C-alpha positions in Angstrom: -15.6 -6.5 11.8 -17.7 -8.2 8.6 -17.4 -11.6 8.3 -15.1 -11.7 5.1 -12.7 -10.2 7.9 -12.9 -13.0 10.4 -8.9 -13.4 9.6 -8.4 -9.7 9.7 -7.8 -10.1 5.8 -9.2 -10.8 2.4 -8.9 -10.6 -1.5 -11.0 -9.9 -3.9 -10.1 -10.8 -7.3 -10.2 -8.8 -10.4 -11.8 -5.5 -8.7 -9.7 -3.5 -11.2 -9.3 -5.0 -15.2 -6.0 -4.5 -17.1 -7.1 -1.2 -18.5 -7.6 0.3 -15.3 -4.4 -1.6 -13.8 -2.4 0.1 -16.7 -3.9 3.7 -16.2 -2.7 3.6 -12.9 0.9 2.3 -13.9 0.9 4.8 -16.3 0.1 7.8 -13.6 3.1 6.8 -11.6 5.7 6.4 -14.7 4.4 10.3 -15.7 4.6 11.3 -11.8 8.7 10.5 -11.8 8.7 12.2 -15.4 7.3 15.5 -14.5 9.7 15.3 -11.3 12.8 14.6 -13.6 12.1 17.1 -15.7 12.4 19.9 -12.8 15.5 18.3 -11.5 19.2 19.6 -13.0 19.9 16.1 -13.7 19.1 15.5 -17.3 16.0 14.0 -17.9 17.4 11.0 -19.8 19.1 9.8 -16.6 15.6 9.0 -15.1 15.7 6.3 -17.4 11.9 6.8 -18.9 12.0 3.9 -21.3 12.3 1.4 -18.4 9.3 0.0 -16.9 8.4 1.2 -13.4 9.2 -2.1 -11.7 13.4 -2.0 -12.8 13.5 1.8 -13.5 14.2 3.7 -10.1 16.7 0.3 -9.3 18.4 1.0 -12.3 18.8 4.3 -11.8 20.3 3.6 -8.4 22.8 2.0 -9.9 24.2 5.0 -11.2 22.7 7.8 -9.0 21.4 6.9 -5.5 21.0 10.1 -4.3 19.1 11.2 -7.6 16.6 7.8 -7.7 15.8 8.5 -3.7 15.1 12.0 -4.6 12.4 10.7 -7.4 11.6 8.1 -5.1 10.6 10.7 -2.3 8.8 13.2 -4.2 6.9 10.4 -6.3 5.7 9.0 -3.4 4.5 12.5 -1.7 2.8 13.6 -4.5 1.3 11.1 -7.1 -1.7 10.8 -5.3 -2.7 14.2 -6.3 -2.6 12.5 -10.0 -6.4 12.1 -11.1 -6.1 8.8 -12.5 -4.9 7.8 -8.5 -7.2 10.2 -7.1 -10.3 8.3 -9.1 -9.9 5.1 -7.3 -11.9 6.5 -4.7 -14.7 6.8 -6.8 -14.2 3.3 -8.3 -17.6 1.7 -9.0 -16.6 -2.0 -7.9 -14.2 -0.9 -5.2 -16.7 1.3 -3.8 -19.7 -1.5 -3.6 -17.1 -3.6 -1.8 -16.1 -1.6 0.8 -19.4 -0.5 1.4 -20.5 -4.5 1.9 -17.2 -4.8 4.1 -18.0 -2.1 6.5 -21.8 -2.6 6.8 -23.2 -1.5 9.0 -20.6 1.5 9.3 -20.9 4.1 7.1 -17.4 5.1 5.2 -16.8 8.4 5.6 -13.4 9.7 4.1 -10.1 8.2 2.8 -6.9 8.2 2.4 -4.6 7.7 -1.0 -1.3 7.0 -1.6 1.8 5.4 -3.7 4.2 2.6 -2.0 7.2 1.3 -3.6 9.2 -1.2 -2.9 12.8 -0.6 -4.3 15.6 -3.2 -3.8 18.0 -1.2 -3.3 16.0 0.9 -0.8 14.4 -2.2 1.0 17.0 -5.2 0.7 15.5 -6.3 4.1 12.0 -7.1 5.1 10.0 -4.5 6.6 8.8 -4.4 10.5 5.8 -5.9 11.1 3.1 -3.1 11.8 -0.7 -2.4 12.4 -2.4 0.7 10.4 -3.7 2.4 13.3 -1.6 1.4 16.4 -3.4 5.0 18.3 -6.7 4.4 17.8 -7.7 6.2 21.3 -8.2 9.5 19.8 -11.3 9.1 17.5 -10.2 11.4 15.1 -7.9 11.6 12.0 -6.3 8.0 10.9 -7.7 6.8 14.5 -11.3 6.3 12.6 -9.4 3.7 9.6 -11.6 0.7 9.5 -9.9 -1.1 6.7 -7.0 -0.7 4.3 -7.3 -1.4 0.4 -4.0 -2.7 -0.8 -3.8 -2.5 -4.9 -0.8 -3.9 -6.4 -0.1 -2.6 -9.9 1.7 -6.1 -10.7 1.6 -9.5 -9.5 3.0 -10.3 -6.5 4.3 -13.4 -4.4 6.9 -13.7 -1.8 9.7 -12.6 -3.6 8.1 -9.6 -5.4 6.8 -7.8 -2.8 3.4 -9.3 -1.8 2.2 -8.7 1.8 2.6 -10.8 4.7 -0.1 -11.0 7.3 -0.5 -12.5 10.7 -4.1 -13.5 10.5 -6.4 -13.0 13.2 -9.6 -11.1 14.6 -7.4 -8.6 16.4 -9.0 -5.9 18.3 -6.5 -3.6 20.1 -3.1 -2.4 18.8 0.3 -4.3 19.9 3.0 -2.4 21.2 5.0 -0.3 18.5 8.7 0.9 19.0 11.3 2.7 16.6 13.7 0.3 15.3 17.5 1.0 15.1 17.0 2.1 11.1 14.1 4.6 12.5 11.2 2.2 11.1 8.0 1.9 13.0 6.9 -1.5 14.1 5.6 -4.0 16.5 9.3 -5.9 18.3 9.5 -9.6 17.9 7.9 -10.3 21.9 5.3 -8.1 21.2 3.9 -10.4 17.9 0.7 -12.5 18.3 1.7 -16.1 18.1 0.4 -17.0 15.3 1.8 -18.8 11.6 2.5 -15.6 9.1 0.8 -16.0 5.9 2.2 -14.7 2.2 -0.7 -13.2 0.3 -0.6 -13.9 -3.6 -2.0 -11.4 -5.5 -2.5 -11.0 -9.6 -2.7 -7.4 -10.7 -6.3 -6.0 -10.2 -6.8 -8.3 -7.2 -8.1 -5.8 -3.9 -6.2 -6.9 -0.8 -8.8 -5.5 2.4 -6.9 -5.3 5.9 -8.6 -4.4 8.9 -6.9 -1.9 10.9 -5.6 -4.0 13.7 -4.4 -6.8 11.6 0.2 -7.3 11.8 1.2 -7.1 8.3 4.7 -6.3 6.4 6.1 -6.2 3.2 8.0 -8.6 1.9 11.1 -7.4 -0.3 11.7 -7.9 -4.0 14.7 -9.3 -6.0 17.2 -8.1 -8.8 16.0 -5.3 -10.6 12.4 -5.9 -10.5 10.5 -3.3 -7.5 7.0 -3.2 -6.7 4.5 -0.2 -6.8 1.5 -0.4 -5.4 -1.8 2.3 -4.1 -3.3 2.0 -1.2 -6.7 3.6 0.3 -7.3 3.9 3.9 -10.7 4.3 4.8 -12.3 6.0 7.5 -15.8 5.1 8.7 -18.1 5.6 11.2 -22.0 5.5 12.9 -24.5 3.4 11.2 -26.3 3.2 8.1 -30.1 4.2 8.3 -32.3 1.5 8.2 -35.4 3.8 6.7 
């Protein structure tokens, strides 16, 4: 593990400038628009003028099923937008990843959007690790670090992540809860004090694959959108 990740996480400030964050926010808004335009529900019902933090929460208060459909399709498809996919080649982010993973070499990545919408996540999410089954050595088991990029400022009341700091070297037990969410049961959690990680938009949170973490809920109309890139790595960089 990199020295910068001895606690299992680190925040690097201002990796993205505000113009770049605005571009990612617009990609999310455009993705919602694209989905809304092909559905039978009138496009105006998707509230296209609302900010992305409020949009789906406000739609939910009129039509929960419609809001859920918009959210699920956007979460499944927004990473195909070239503006979102471009984070994989962002110069400052790429340089930071190479430094954090050294001497291992990045070998691939997976990008997804994530949202915390109050109507759909009124409770705190379960504790989990990104790689609970590393023994296969393929696919997500080769993920070494996650890059979490919030598209707005976050704190304990607005969707920040909460972590259990430490140099964890193996997965904890994970089980499916009553609500179907996969997570670490309370009795299997490491006995350390949780830490909320507040961030400004433009910052990037790097998470080691084994650090237990969860998302804090949001309040009122305010949701939270983020982009996550899981980075795979293997081997070592040649010294020649």
